[in-house]
C-alpha positions as CSV (number, residue, x, y, z in Angstrom):
1,X,-4.5,15.1,3.5
2,X,-4.3,12.2,1.0
3,X,-1.8,14.1,-1.2
4,X,0.4,14.8,1.8
5,X,0.4,11.2,2.9
6,X,1.1,10.1,-0.6
7,X,4.1,12.5,-0.8
8,X,5.4,11.3,2.5
9,X,4.9,7.5,2.0
10,X,6.4,7.3,-1.5
11,X,10.0,7.7,-0.4
12,X,9.4,5.4,2.6
13,X,8.0,2.7,0.3
14,X,10.8,3.1,-2.2
15,X,13.5,2.6,0.5
16,X,11.6,0.4,2.9
17,X,14.3,-2.3,3.1
18,X,17.0,0.2,3.9
19,X,14.9,1.8,6.7
20,X,14.0,-1.7,8.1
21,X,17.7,-2.7,8.1
22,X,18.6,0.5,9.8
23,X,15.8,0.1,12.3
24,X,16.9,-3.5,13.1
25,X,20.5,-2.5,13.6
26,X,19.5,0.4,15.8
27,X,17.1,-1.7,17.8
28,X,19.7,-4.4,18.4
29,X,22.3,-1.8,19.4
30,X,19.9,0.0,21.8
31,X,18.5,-3.1,23.3
32,X,21.9,-4.6,23.8
33,X,23.1,-1.5,25.6
34,X,19.9,-1.4,27.8
35,X,20.1,-5.1,28.7
36,X,23.7,-4.8,29.8
37,X,22.7,-1.9,32.0
38,X,19.6,-3.8,33.4
39,X,21.5,-7.0,34.1
40,X,24.7,-5.4,35.6
41,X,23.4,-5.6,39.1
42,X,22.5,-9.3,38.9
43,X,25.6,-11.5,39.4
44,X,23.8,-14.7,38.3
45,X,22.7,-13.1,35.0
46,X,23.6,-14.9,31.8
47,X,24.1,-11.5,30.0
48,X,27.5,-10.2,31.2
49,X,29.3,-9.3,28.0
50,X,28.6,-7.3,24.9
51,X,28.5,-10.5,22.8
52,X,25.9,-12.0,25.2
53,X,23.8,-8.8,24.8
54,X,24.1,-8.8,21.0
55,X,23.2,-12.5,20.9
56,X,20.2,-11.9,23.2
57,X,19.0,-8.9,21.2
58,X,19.3,-10.7,17.9
59,X,17.5,-13.8,19.1
60,X,14.8,-11.6,20.7
61,X,14.2,-9.4,17.7
62,X,14.0,-12.4,15.4
63,X,11.3,-13.8,17.7
64,X,13.2,-17.2,17.7
65,X,13.6,-17.0,21.5
66,X,16.0,-19.9,21.9
67,X,15.9,-19.4,25.6
68,X,19.6,-20.1,26.3
69,X,20.0,-16.5,27.6
70,X,17.3,-15.2,29.8
71,X,17.4,-11.9,31.6
72,X,17.1,-11.9,35.4
73,X,15.8,-8.4,36.0
74,X,12.2,-7.3,35.6
75,X,13.3,-4.5,33.3
76,X,15.2,-6.9,31.2
77,X,12.2,-9.2,30.8
78,X,10.0,-6.2,29.8
79,X,12.6,-5.2,27.3
80,X,12.5,-8.8,26.0
81,X,8.7,-8.5,25.5
82,X,9.1,-5.1,23.8
83,X,11.9,-6.5,21.5
84,X,9.7,-9.5,20.5
85,X,6.8,-7.2,19.6
86,X,9.2,-5.0,17.5
87,X,10.5,-8.2,15.8
88,X,6.9,-9.3,15.0
89,X,6.2,-5.9,13.5
90,X,9.4,-5.9,11.5
91,X,8.9,-9.4,10.1
92,X,5.3,-8.7,9.3
93,X,6.3,-5.7,7.2
94,X,8.9,-7.7,5.4
95,X,6.5,-10.6,4.8
96,X,3.9,-8.1,3.5
97,X,6.4,-6.5,1.2
98,X,7.5,-9.9,-0.2
99,X,3.9,-10.9,-0.8
100,X,3.2,-7.6,-2.5
101,X,6.2,-8.2,-4.8
102,X,4.7,-11.5,-6.0
103,X,1.1,-10.3,-6.4
104,X,1.8,-6.8,-7.8
105,X,2.3,-8.0,-11.4
106,X,-1.0,-10.0,-11.3
107,X,-2.9,-7.0,-9.9
108,X,-1.5,-4.9,-12.7
109,X,-2.5,-7.4,-15.3
110,X,-6.0,-7.6,-13.8
111,X,-6.3,-3.8,-13.8
112,X,-5.1,-3.6,-17.4
113,X,-7.8,-6.1,-18.4
114,X,-10.5,-4.2,-16.5
115,X,-9.4,-0.9,-18.1
116,X,-9.5,-2.5,-21.6
117,X,-13.0,-3.8,-20.9
118,X,-14.1,-0.4,-19.7
119,X,-12.6,1.4,-22.7
120,X,-14.4,-1.0,-25.1
121,X,-17.6,-0.4,-23.3
122,X,-17.1,3.3,-23.5
123,X,-16.3,3.1,-27.2
124,X,-19.5,1.0,-27.7
125,X,-21.6,3.5,-25.8
126,X,-20.0,6.4,-27.7
127,X,-20.9,4.8,-31.0
128,X,-24.4,4.1,-29.9
129,X,-24.9,7.7,-28.8
130,X,-23.4,8.9,-32.1
131,X,-25.9,6.6,-34.0
132,X,-28.8,7.8,-31.9
133,X,-27.9,11.5,-32.5
134,X,-27.6,10.8,-36.2
135,X,-31.0,9.2,-36.3
136,X,-32.5,12.1,-34.3
137,X,-30.8,14.6,-36.6
138,X,-32.4,12.9,-39.7
139,X,-35.8,12.9,-38.0
140,X,-35.4,16.6,-37.2
141,X,-34.3,17.4,-40.7
142,X,-37.3,15.6,-42.2
143,X,-39.7,17.5,-39.8
144,X,-38.0,20.7,-40.7
145,X,-38.4,20.1,-44.4
146,X,-42.1,19.3,-43.8
147,X,-42.5,22.5,-41.9
148,X,-40.7,24.5,-44.5
149,X,-43.0,23.1,-47.2
150,X,-46.1,24.0,-45.1
151,X,-44.6,27.5,-44.5
152,X,-44.0,27.9,-48.2
153,X,-47.7,26.9,-48.9
154,X,-48.9,29.3,-46.2
155,X,-46.9,32.1,-47.7
156,X,-48.1,31.4,-51.2
157,X,-51.7,31.3,-50.1
158,X,-51.4,34.5,-48.1
159,X,-50.2,36.5,-51.0
């Protein structure tokens, strides 16, 4: 599952800004069309033209909410809430991506330092093990020589 998610998310991360820009444009276009439809039956509505709708959508998705254009219909108000939530999510992702851009190099440097420390520790452990094995080999060789001498004595005495 992790491999599948990695394969899927790599292209998304690589082109995140393009996808976000497209999502913003589509969101503004769809919400502008919907608000015009929702507000059409309200003669006192401040959203009567395509320009009013685009302005309202842009202000809504940017979460600025100037308040100079307010929908009259309930559906328009709910659409406003939805558009503000979408805007918060979009700008949260953009903010996170910018923060990651600035911290990524530091994280890489920290990881490189940690890897170097681990490699040095591994080399030290490897040398210690090699030294211990060499000492053990010498001990075994000494004991083997002693045993060979004893065996030779036993063989001589048995003849």
